[in-house]
Residue, then its C-alpha position, 0 to 999 in steps of 0.5 A: m566912265k560914269p558921271p558923278l551922282k547928283k546930291r539930293v537936296p532935302k525938301p525944306r521943312n515947314p517952319y510953322v510945325p514946331l511952333a504949332l506943336t509947342r503950343k496947343a494949336g486950334e484949342h478954343e475952349k477953356t481948360p477944366g480948371a478954368k471952368r471949375q474956377a468960373e463956376k465957383r466964382a459964379l456960385k460965390k456971387q449968387l450966395t453973396e447976392q441973397 
């Protein structure tokens, strides 16, 4: 008689992966919209100083 087959235990999943996928992990620069707004504010400031 054969011994019963061993059940394989699944490898534990990395708990940080879903968190990293939901937010943009590693991005360290401003979005194009934020850059455009900053440039617009700087231009407005220059024009009011003159």
